[in-house]
N, CA, C, O and CB atoms as a CASP TS submission, in Angstrom:
PFRMAT TS
TARGET T0000
AUTHOR 0000-0000-0000
METHOD Language model
MODEL 1
PARENT N/A
ATOM      1  N   UNK     1      61.820  76.049 119.700  1.00  0.00           N
ATOM      2  CA  UNK     1      62.159  77.355 119.168  1.00  0.00           C
ATOM      3  C   UNK     1      61.016  77.830 118.272  1.00  0.00           C
ATOM      4  O   UNK     1      60.441  77.057 117.505  1.00  0.00           O
ATOM      5  CB  UNK     1      63.503  77.309 118.387  1.00  0.00           C
ATOM      6  N   UNK     2      60.710  79.096 118.388  1.00  0.00           N
ATOM      7  CA  UNK     2      59.659  79.664 117.551  1.00  0.00           C
ATOM      8  C   UNK     2      60.158  79.812 116.116  1.00  0.00           C
ATOM      9  O   UNK     2      61.361  79.815 115.854  1.00  0.00           O
ATOM     10  CB  UNK     2      59.195  81.030 118.107  1.00  0.00           C
ATOM     11  N   UNK     3      59.218  79.933 115.213  1.00  0.00           N
ATOM     12  CA  UNK     3      59.545  80.045 113.790  1.00  0.00           C
ATOM     13  C   UNK     3      60.373  81.300 113.505  1.00  0.00           C
ATOM     14  O   UNK     3      61.319  81.248 112.720  1.00  0.00           O
ATOM     15  CB  UNK     3      58.261  80.061 112.951  1.00  0.00           C
ATOM     16  N   UNK     4      60.028  82.421 114.131  1.00  0.00           N
ATOM     17  CA  UNK     4      60.748  83.675 113.890  1.00  0.00           C
ATOM     18  C   UNK     4      62.203  83.574 114.369  1.00  0.00           C
ATOM     19  O   UNK     4      63.104  84.144 113.754  1.00  0.00           O
ATOM     20  CB  UNK     4      60.035  84.848 114.601  1.00  0.00           C
ATOM     21  N   UNK     5      62.422  82.853 115.458  1.00  0.00           N
ATOM     22  CA  UNK     5      63.786  82.690 115.966  1.00  0.00           C
ATOM     23  C   UNK     5      64.607  81.812 115.019  1.00  0.00           C
ATOM     24  O   UNK     5      65.793  82.067 114.813  1.00  0.00           O
ATOM     25  CB  UNK     5      63.766  82.076 117.386  1.00  0.00           C
ATOM     26  N   UNK     6      63.984  80.780 114.443  1.00  0.00           N
ATOM     27  CA  UNK     6      64.677  79.913 113.480  1.00  0.00           C
ATOM     28  C   UNK     6      65.071  80.703 112.231  1.00  0.00           C
ATOM     29  O   UNK     6      66.164  80.529 111.694  1.00  0.00           O
ATOM     30  CB  UNK     6      63.784  78.710 113.089  1.00  0.00           C
ATOM     31  N   UNK     7      64.170  81.570 111.780  1.00  0.00           N
ATOM     32  CA  UNK     7      64.467  82.398 110.600  1.00  0.00           C
ATOM     33  C   UNK     7      65.610  83.356 110.919  1.00  0.00           C
ATOM     34  O   UNK     7      66.506  83.552 110.098  1.00  0.00           O
ATOM     35  CB  UNK     7      63.206  83.192 110.143  1.00  0.00           C
ATOM     36  N   UNK     8      65.579  83.950 112.102  1.00  0.00           N
ATOM     37  CA  UNK     8      66.637  84.873 112.510  1.00  0.00           C
ATOM     38  C   UNK     8      67.994  84.167 112.553  1.00  0.00           C
ATOM     39  O   UNK     8      68.987  84.718 112.076  1.00  0.00           O
ATOM     40  CB  UNK     8      66.314  85.484 113.884  1.00  0.00           C
ATOM     41  N   UNK     9      68.051  82.981 113.106  1.00  0.00           N
ATOM     42  CA  UNK     9      69.298  82.220 113.193  1.00  0.00           C
ATOM     43  C   UNK     9      69.775  81.842 111.795  1.00  0.00           C
ATOM     44  O   UNK     9      70.971  81.921 111.512  1.00  0.00           O
ATOM     45  CB  UNK     9      69.109  80.952 114.062  1.00  0.00           C
ATOM     46  N   UNK    10      68.863  81.432 110.919  1.00  0.00           N
ATOM     47  CA  UNK    10      69.233  81.050 109.559  1.00  0.00           C
ATOM     48  C   UNK    10      69.806  82.243 108.795  1.00  0.00           C
ATOM     49  O   UNK    10      70.825  82.116 108.115  1.00  0.00           O
ATOM     50  CB  UNK    10      68.016  80.477 108.814  1.00  0.00           C
ATOM     51  N   UNK    11      69.154  83.399 108.906  1.00  0.00           N
ATOM     52  CA  UNK    11      69.636  84.603 108.221  1.00  0.00           C
ATOM     53  C   UNK    11      70.988  85.023 108.798  1.00  0.00           C
ATOM     54  O   UNK    11      71.877  85.440 108.055  1.00  0.00           O
ATOM     55  CB  UNK    11      68.606  85.762 108.350  1.00  0.00           C
ATOM     56  N   UNK    12      71.141  84.916 110.089  1.00  0.00           N
ATOM     57  CA  UNK    12      72.416  85.247 110.728  1.00  0.00           C
ATOM     58  C   UNK    12      73.541  84.355 110.237  1.00  0.00           C
ATOM     59  O   UNK    12      74.635  84.841 109.951  1.00  0.00           O
ATOM     60  CB  UNK    12      72.295  85.133 112.235  1.00  0.00           C
ATOM     61  N   UNK    13      73.288  83.052 110.134  1.00  0.00           N
ATOM     62  CA  UNK    13      74.308  82.119 109.632  1.00  0.00           C
ATOM     63  C   UNK    13      74.667  82.409 108.184  1.00  0.00           C
ATOM     64  O   UNK    13      75.839  82.371 107.810  1.00  0.00           O
ATOM     65  CB  UNK    13      73.820  80.678 109.763  1.00  0.00           C
ATOM     66  N   UNK    14      73.653  82.700 107.366  1.00  0.00           N
ATOM     67  CA  UNK    14      73.923  83.037 105.964  1.00  0.00           C
ATOM     68  C   UNK    14      74.777  84.300 105.880  1.00  0.00           C
ATOM     69  O   UNK    14      75.695  84.369 105.062  1.00  0.00           O
ATOM     70  CB  UNK    14      72.599  83.229 105.183  1.00  0.00           C
ATOM     71  N   UNK    15      74.488  85.293 106.711  1.00  0.00           N
ATOM     72  CA  UNK    15      75.259  86.531 106.717  1.00  0.00           C
ATOM     73  C   UNK    15      76.708  86.274 107.123  1.00  0.00           C
ATOM     74  O   UNK    15      77.630  86.798 106.498  1.00  0.00           O
ATOM     75  CB  UNK    15      74.620  87.550 107.661  1.00  0.00           C
ATOM     76  N   UNK    16      76.909  85.477 108.159  1.00  0.00           N
ATOM     77  CA  UNK    16      78.268  85.183 108.628  1.00  0.00           C
ATOM     78  C   UNK    16      79.055  84.427 107.565  1.00  0.00           C
ATOM     79  O   UNK    16      80.221  84.737 107.321  1.00  0.00           O
ATOM     80  CB  UNK    16      78.227  84.368 109.933  1.00  0.00           C
ATOM     81  N   UNK    17      78.426  83.437 106.928  1.00  0.00           N
ATOM     82  CA  UNK    17      79.108  82.673 105.878  1.00  0.00           C
ATOM     83  C   UNK    17      79.443  83.574 104.694  1.00  0.00           C
ATOM     84  O   UNK    17      80.537  83.483 104.138  1.00  0.00           O
ATOM     85  CB  UNK    17      78.235  81.486 105.414  1.00  0.00           C
ATOM     86  N   UNK    18      78.506  84.447 104.303  1.00  0.00           N
ATOM     87  CA  UNK    18      78.756  85.367 103.185  1.00  0.00           C
ATOM     88  C   UNK    18      79.902  86.321 103.523  1.00  0.00           C
ATOM     89  O   UNK    18      80.730  86.616 102.661  1.00  0.00           O
ATOM     90  CB  UNK    18      77.476  86.169 102.841  1.00  0.00           C
ATOM     91  N   UNK    19      79.959  86.801 104.749  1.00  0.00           N
ATOM     92  CA  UNK    19      81.037  87.704 105.171  1.00  0.00           C
ATOM     93  C   UNK    19      82.389  87.000 105.110  1.00  0.00           C
ATOM     94  O   UNK    19      83.377  87.590 104.672  1.00  0.00           O
ATOM     95  CB  UNK    19      80.778  88.226 106.597  1.00  0.00           C
ATOM     96  N   UNK    20      82.437  85.751 105.545  1.00  0.00           N
ATOM     97  CA  UNK    20      83.683  84.984 105.493  1.00  0.00           C
ATOM     98  C   UNK    20      84.119  84.752 104.050  1.00  0.00           C
ATOM     99  O   UNK    20      85.305  84.855 103.740  1.00  0.00           O
ATOM    100  CB  UNK    20      83.517  83.641 106.217  1.00  0.00           C
ATOM    101  N   UNK    21      83.182  84.443 103.176  1.00  0.00           N
ATOM    102  CA  UNK    21      83.520  84.215 101.761  1.00  0.00           C
ATOM    103  C   UNK    21      84.055  85.488 101.122  1.00  0.00           C
ATOM    104  O   UNK    21      85.058  85.444 100.410  1.00  0.00           O
ATOM    105  CB  UNK    21      82.287  83.712 100.982  1.00  0.00           C
ATOM    106  N   UNK    22      83.408  86.609 101.361  1.00  0.00           N
ATOM    107  CA  UNK    22      83.865  87.884 100.786  1.00  0.00           C
ATOM    108  C   UNK    22      85.235  88.259 101.352  1.00  0.00           C
ATOM    109  O   UNK    22      86.105  88.712 100.610  1.00  0.00           O
ATOM    110  CB  UNK    22      82.837  89.015 101.071  1.00  0.00           C
ATOM    111  N   UNK    23      85.430  88.076 102.637  1.00  0.00           N
ATOM    112  CA  UNK    23      86.734  88.376 103.241  1.00  0.00           C
ATOM    113  C   UNK    23      87.836  87.513 102.673  1.00  0.00           C
ATOM    114  O   UNK    23      88.937  88.003 102.421  1.00  0.00           O
ATOM    115  CB  UNK    23      86.674  88.193 104.740  1.00  0.00           C
ATOM    116  N   UNK    24      87.566  86.248 102.468  1.00  0.00           N
ATOM    117  CA  UNK    24      88.555  85.345 101.880  1.00  0.00           C
ATOM    118  C   UNK    24      88.875  85.766 100.445  1.00  0.00           C
ATOM    119  O   UNK    24      90.038  85.764 100.044  1.00  0.00           O
ATOM    120  CB  UNK    24      88.044  83.888 101.912  1.00  0.00           C
ATOM    121  N   UNK    25      87.861  86.122  99.681  1.00  0.00           N
ATOM    122  CA  UNK    25      88.072  86.536  98.293  1.00  0.00           C
ATOM    123  C   UNK    25      88.926  87.803  98.229  1.00  0.00           C
ATOM    124  O   UNK    25      89.834  87.892  97.403  1.00  0.00           O
ATOM    125  CB  UNK    25      86.720  86.769  97.588  1.00  0.00           C
ATOM    126  N   UNK    26      88.649  88.767  99.075  1.00  0.00           N
ATOM    127  CA  UNK    26      89.430  90.005  99.099  1.00  0.00           C
ATOM    128  C   UNK    26      90.866  89.728  99.513  1.00  0.00           C
ATOM    129  O   UNK    26      91.799  90.295  98.945  1.00  0.00           O
ATOM    130  CB  UNK    26      88.795  91.026 100.049  1.00  0.00           C
ATOM    131  N   UNK    27      91.048  88.858 100.503  1.00  0.00           N
ATOM    132  CA  UNK    27      92.406  88.584 100.976  1.00  0.00           C
ATOM    133  C   UNK    27      93.244  87.844  99.940  1.00  0.00           C
ATOM    134  O   UNK    27      94.469  87.962  99.955  1.00  0.00           O
ATOM    135  CB  UNK    27      92.354  87.777 102.255  1.00  0.00           C
ATOM    136  N   UNK    28      92.633  87.102  99.062  1.00  0.00           N
ATOM    137  CA  UNK    28      93.380  86.402  98.011  1.00  0.00           C
ATOM    138  C   UNK    28      93.860  87.361  96.926  1.00  0.00           C
ATOM    139  O   UNK    28      94.853  87.084  96.254  1.00  0.00           O
ATOM    140  CB  UNK    28      92.516  85.307  97.386  1.00  0.00           C
ATOM    141  N   UNK    29      93.170  88.482  96.749  1.00  0.00           N
ATOM    142  CA  UNK    29      93.506  89.417  95.671  1.00  0.00           C
ATOM    143  C   UNK    29      94.454  90.526  96.115  1.00  0.00           C
ATOM    144  O   UNK    29      94.916  91.310  95.286  1.00  0.00           O
ATOM    145  CB  UNK    29      92.246  90.030  95.117  1.00  0.00           C
ATOM    146  N   UNK    30      94.745  90.602  97.397  1.00  0.00           N
ATOM    147  CA  UNK    30      95.645  91.642  97.886  1.00  0.00           C
ATOM    148  C   UNK    30      96.880  90.996  98.497  1.00  0.00           C
ATOM    149  O   UNK    30      96.883  89.809  98.821  1.00  0.00           O
ATOM    150  CB  UNK    30      94.935  92.551  98.922  1.00  0.00           C
ATOM    151  N   UNK    31      97.922  91.794  98.645  1.00  0.00           N
ATOM    152  CA  UNK    31      99.147  91.280  99.247  1.00  0.00           C
ATOM    153  C   UNK    31      99.504  92.127 100.469  1.00  0.00           C
ATOM    154  O   UNK    31      99.106  93.286 100.578  1.00  0.00           O
ATOM    155  CB  UNK    31     100.314  91.278  98.216  1.00  0.00           C
ATOM    156  N   UNK    32     100.246  91.535 101.366  1.00  0.00           N
ATOM    157  CA  UNK    32     100.678  92.228 102.569  1.00  0.00           C
ATOM    158  C   UNK    32     101.633  93.354 102.170  1.00  0.00           C
ATOM    159  O   UNK    32     102.559  93.110 101.398  1.00  0.00           O
ATOM    160  CB  UNK    32     101.359  91.242 103.570  1.00  0.00           C
ATOM    161  N   UNK    33     101.440  94.574 102.667  1.00  0.00           N
ATOM    162  CA  UNK    33     102.293  95.698 102.255  1.00  0.00           C
ATOM    163  C   UNK    33     103.779  95.465 102.506  1.00  0.00           C
ATOM    164  O   UNK    33     104.606  95.979 101.753  1.00  0.00           O
ATOM    165  CB  UNK    33     101.866  96.944 102.975  1.00  0.00           C
ATOM    166  N   UNK    34     104.140  94.718 103.523  1.00  0.00           N
ATOM    167  CA  UNK    34     105.544  94.475 103.819  1.00  0.00           C
ATOM    168  C   UNK    34     106.217  93.534 102.849  1.00  0.00           C
ATOM    169  O   UNK    34     107.445  93.443 102.830  1.00  0.00           O
ATOM    170  CB  UNK    34     105.677  93.935 105.187  1.00  0.00           C
ATOM    171  N   UNK    35     105.433  92.824 102.031  1.00  0.00           N
ATOM    172  CA  UNK    35     106.018  91.864 101.107  1.00  0.00           C
ATOM    173  C   UNK    35     106.322  92.459  99.735  1.00  0.00           C
ATOM    174  O   UNK    35     106.903  91.787  98.883  1.00  0.00           O
ATOM    175  CB  UNK    35     105.099  90.692 100.952  1.00  0.00           C
ATOM    176  N   UNK    36     105.934  93.705  99.519  1.00  0.00           N
ATOM    177  CA  UNK    36     106.154  94.322  98.213  1.00  0.00           C
ATOM    178  C   UNK    36     107.585  94.819  98.084  1.00  0.00           C
ATOM    179  O   UNK    36     108.165  95.318  99.048  1.00  0.00           O
ATOM    180  CB  UNK    36     105.172  95.477  97.990  1.00  0.00           C
ATOM    181  N   UNK    37     108.151  94.680  96.892  1.00  0.00           N
ATOM    182  CA  UNK    37     109.477  95.217  96.604  1.00  0.00           C
ATOM    183  C   UNK    37     109.343  96.713  96.336  1.00  0.00           C
ATOM    184  O   UNK    37     108.321  97.173  95.826  1.00  0.00           O
ATOM    185  CB  UNK    37     110.136  94.483  95.389  1.00  0.00           C
ATOM    186  N   UNK    38     110.362  97.452  96.677  1.00  0.00           N
ATOM    187  CA  UNK    38     110.352  98.874  96.399  1.00  0.00           C
ATOM    188  C   UNK    38     110.568  99.120  94.918  1.00  0.00           C
ATOM    189  O   UNK    38     111.401  98.470  94.286  1.00  0.00           O
ATOM    190  CB  UNK    38     111.417  99.593  97.223  1.00  0.00           C
ATOM    191  N   UNK    39     109.824 100.052  94.373  1.00  0.00           N
ATOM    192  CA  UNK    39     109.976 100.418  92.981  1.00  0.00           C
ATOM    193  C   UNK    39     111.174 101.341  92.833  1.00  0.00           C
ATOM    194  O   UNK    39     111.458 102.151  93.715  1.00  0.00           O
ATOM    195  CB  UNK    39     108.698 101.085  92.445  1.00  0.00           C
ATOM    196  N   UNK    40     111.876 101.215  91.714  1.00  0.00           N
ATOM    197  CA  UNK    40     113.038 102.071  91.488  1.00  0.00           C
ATOM    198  C   UNK    40     112.637 103.544  91.467  1.00  0.00           C
ATOM    199  O   UNK    40     113.394 104.409  91.909  1.00  0.00           O
ATOM    200  CB  UNK    40     113.732 101.695  90.174  1.00  0.00           C
ATOM    201  N   UNK    41     111.443 103.819  90.951  1.00  0.00           N
ATOM    202  CA  UNK    41     111.009 105.210  90.861  1.00  0.00           C
ATOM    203  C   UNK    41     110.815 105.832  92.237  1.00  0.00           C
ATOM    204  O   UNK    41     110.991 107.039  92.403  1.00  0.00           O
ATOM    205  CB  UNK    41     109.719 105.306  90.065  1.00  0.00           C
ATOM    206  N   UNK    42     110.457 105.021  93.220  1.00  0.00           N
ATOM    207  CA  UNK    42     110.202 105.586  94.542  1.00  0.00           C
ATOM    208  C   UNK    42     111.486 105.724  95.363  1.00  0.00           C
ATOM    209  O   UNK    42     111.514 106.478  96.336  1.00  0.00           O
ATOM    210  CB  UNK    42     109.198 104.721  95.294  1.00  0.00           C
ATOM    211  N   UNK    43     112.547 105.006  94.985  1.00  0.00           N
ATOM    212  CA  UNK    43     113.806 105.078  95.731  1.00  0.00           C
ATOM    213  C   UNK    43     114.700 106.182  95.177  1.00  0.00           C
ATOM    214  O   UNK    43     115.130 107.068  95.916  1.00  0.00           O
ATOM    215  CB  UNK    43     114.541 103.727  95.683  1.00  0.00           C
ATOM    216  N   UNK    44     114.977 106.128  93.887  1.00  0.00           N
ATOM    217  CA  UNK    44     115.879 107.093  93.260  1.00  0.00           C
ATOM    218  C   UNK    44     115.068 108.039  92.378  1.00  0.00           C
ATOM    219  O   UNK    44     114.176 107.594  91.656  1.00  0.00           O
ATOM    220  CB  UNK    44     116.980 106.369  92.426  1.00  0.00           C
ATOM    221  N   UNK    45     115.363 109.329  92.427  1.00  0.00           N
ATOM    222  CA  UNK    45     114.647 110.256  91.552  1.00  0.00           C
ATOM    223  C   UNK    45     115.005 109.999  90.089  1.00  0.00           C
ATOM    224  O   UNK    45     116.137 109.641  89.765  1.00  0.00           O
ATOM    225  CB  UNK    45     114.968 111.715  91.931  1.00  0.00           C
ATOM    226  N   UNK    46     114.040 110.185  89.233  1.00  0.00           N
ATOM    227  CA  UNK    46     114.284 109.956  87.807  1.00  0.00           C
ATOM    228  C   UNK    46     115.004 111.157  87.201  1.00  0.00           C
ATOM    229  O   UNK    46     115.146 112.198  87.843  1.00  0.00           O
ATOM    230  CB  UNK    46     112.953 109.689  87.057  1.00  0.00           C
ATOM    231  N   UNK    47     115.451 111.002  85.976  1.00  0.00           N
ATOM    232  CA  UNK    47     116.143 112.090  85.281  1.00  0.00           C
ATOM    233  C   UNK    47     115.224 113.283  85.066  1.00  0.00           C
ATOM    234  O   UNK    47     115.671 114.430  85.085  1.00  0.00           O
ATOM    235  CB  UNK    47     116.687 111.603  83.939  1.00  0.00           C
ATOM    236  N   UNK    48     113.957 113.016  84.864  1.00  0.00           N
ATOM    237  CA  UNK    48     113.003 114.103  84.642  1.00  0.00           C
ATOM    238  C   UNK    48     112.880 114.941  85.913  1.00  0.00           C
ATOM    239  O   UNK    48     112.892 116.171  85.853  1.00  0.00           O
ATOM    240  CB  UNK    48     111.614 113.543  84.217  1.00  0.00           C
ATOM    241  N   UNK    49     112.762 114.273  87.068  1.00  0.00           N
ATOM    242  CA  UNK    49     112.654 115.012  88.324  1.00  0.00           C
ATOM    243  C   UNK    49     113.898 115.850  88.565  1.00  0.00           C
ATOM    244  O   UNK    49     113.792 116.992  89.011  1.00  0.00           O
ATOM    245  CB  UNK    49     112.429 114.052  89.496  1.00  0.00           C
ATOM    246  N   UNK    50     115.080 115.303  88.277  1.00  0.00           N
ATOM    247  CA  UNK    50     116.325 116.024  88.476  1.00  0.00           C
ATOM    248  C   UNK    50     116.378 117.250  87.562  1.00  0.00           C
ATOM    249  O   UNK    50     116.798 118.328  87.985  1.00  0.00           O
ATOM    250  CB  UNK    50     117.529 115.101  88.215  1.00  0.00           C
ATOM    251  N   UNK    51     115.955 117.082  86.321  1.00  0.00           N
ATOM    252  CA  UNK    51     115.955 118.206  85.378  1.00  0.00           C
ATOM    253  C   UNK    51     114.972 119.281  85.833  1.00  0.00           C
ATOM    254  O   UNK    51     115.268 120.471  85.725  1.00  0.00           O
ATOM    255  CB  UNK    51     115.598 117.723  83.952  1.00  0.00           C
ATOM    256  N   UNK    52     113.814 118.882  86.335  1.00  0.00           N
ATOM    257  CA  UNK    52     112.838 119.863  86.802  1.00  0.00           C
ATOM    258  C   UNK    52     113.363 120.604  88.028  1.00  0.00           C
ATOM    259  O   UNK    52     113.159 121.811  88.153  1.00  0.00           O
ATOM    260  CB  UNK    52     111.499 119.180  87.126  1.00  0.00           C
ATOM    261  N   UNK    53     114.028 119.906  88.919  1.00  0.00           N
ATOM    262  CA  UNK    53     114.577 120.565  90.100  1.00  0.00           C
ATOM    263  C   UNK    53     115.683 121.539  89.713  1.00  0.00           C
ATOM    264  O   UNK    53     115.795 122.610  90.309  1.00  0.00           O
ATOM    265  CB  UNK    53     115.111 119.529  91.094  1.00  0.00           C
ATOM    266  N   UNK    54     116.499 121.186  88.728  1.00  0.00           N
ATOM    267  CA  UNK    54     117.569 122.071  88.274  1.00  0.00           C
ATOM    268  C   UNK    54     116.970 123.329  87.645  1.00  0.00           C
ATOM    269  O   UNK    54     117.439 124.438  87.899  1.00  0.00           O
ATOM    270  CB  UNK    54     118.492 121.343  87.265  1.00  0.00           C
ATOM    271  N   UNK    55     115.939 123.153  86.828  1.00  0.00           N
ATOM    272  CA  UNK    55     115.279 124.305  86.226  1.00  0.00           C
ATOM    273  C   UNK    55     114.677 125.203  87.301  1.00  0.00           C
ATOM    274  O   UNK    55     114.737 126.427  87.189  1.00  0.00           O
ATOM    275  CB  UNK    55     114.192 123.848  85.245  1.00  0.00           C
ATOM    276  N   UNK    56     114.106 124.614  88.328  1.00  0.00           N
ATOM    277  CA  UNK    56     113.496 125.391  89.396  1.00  0.00           C
ATOM    278  C   UNK    56     114.585 126.170  90.148  1.00  0.00           C
ATOM    279  O   UNK    56     114.382 127.331  90.503  1.00  0.00           O
ATOM    280  CB  UNK    56     112.705 124.467  90.367  1.00  0.00           C
ATOM    281  N   UNK    57     115.716 125.545  90.386  1.00  0.00           N
ATOM    282  CA  UNK    57     116.812 126.219  91.080  1.00  0.00           C
ATOM    283  C   UNK    57     117.334 127.391  90.235  1.00  0.00           C
ATOM    284  O   UNK    57     117.611 128.463  90.773  1.00  0.00           O
ATOM    285  CB  UNK    57     117.958 125.217  91.387  1.00  0.00           C
ATOM    286  N   UNK    58     117.469 127.194  88.927  1.00  0.00           N
ATOM    287  CA  UNK    58     117.905 128.274  88.043  1.00  0.00           C
ATOM    288  C   UNK    58     116.911 129.425  88.063  1.00  0.00           C
ATOM    289  O   UNK    58     117.307 130.591  88.053  1.00  0.00           O
ATOM    290  CB  UNK    58     118.084 127.759  86.613  1.00  0.00           C
ATOM    291  N   UNK    59     115.630 129.105  88.090  1.00  0.00           N
ATOM    292  CA  UNK    59     114.587 130.140  88.108  1.00  0.00           C
ATOM    293  C   UNK    59     114.655 130.938  89.414  1.00  0.00           C
ATOM    294  O   UNK    59     114.509 132.161  89.410  1.00  0.00           O
ATOM    295  CB  UNK    59     113.178 129.502  87.938  1.00  0.00           C
ATOM    296  N   UNK    60     114.873 130.253  90.503  1.00  0.00           N
ATOM    297  CA  UNK    60     114.933 130.957  91.785  1.00  0.00           C
ATOM    298  C   UNK    60     116.178 131.845  91.879  1.00  0.00           C
ATOM    299  O   UNK    60     116.137 132.881  92.543  1.00  0.00           O
ATOM    300  CB  UNK    60     114.920 129.949  92.942  1.00  0.00           C
ATOM    301  N   UNK    61     117.269 131.468  91.237  1.00  0.00           N
ATOM    302  CA  UNK    61     118.483 132.285  91.274  1.00  0.00           C
ATOM    303  C   UNK    61     118.300 133.571  90.483  1.00  0.00           C
ATOM    304  O   UNK    61     118.893 134.598  90.814  1.00  0.00           O
ATOM    305  CB  UNK    61     119.676 131.500  90.725  1.00  0.00           C
ATOM    306  N   UNK    62     117.476 133.517  89.436  1.00  0.00           N
ATOM    307  CA  UNK    62     117.259 134.707  88.609  1.00  0.00           C
ATOM    308  C   UNK    62     116.462 135.760  89.358  1.00  0.00           C
ATOM    309  O   UNK    62     116.639 136.952  89.106  1.00  0.00           O
ATOM    310  CB  UNK    62     116.540 134.335  87.316  1.00  0.00           C
ATOM    311  N   UNK    63     115.618 135.368  90.241  1.00  0.00           N
ATOM    312  CA  UNK    63     114.758 136.331  90.943  1.00  0.00           C
ATOM    313  C   UNK    63     115.522 136.976  92.000  1.00  0.00           C
ATOM    314  O   UNK    63     114.990 137.824  92.717  1.00  0.00           O
ATOM    315  CB  UNK    63     113.527 135.686  91.523  1.00  0.00           C
TER
END
């Protein structure tokens, strides 16, 4: 094998190993979206949202 081909293979292997390490690191810090619990705020509207909707309905009735 020529010297340039050996350098190319070495750089390629380093790149592949670095990509695997970065991918593993990212996957450890994130969670699968299906495993998350639903937040109460996203399921039921809060009292503030209900009050704002009531005010908006009152405003629309006046017009």
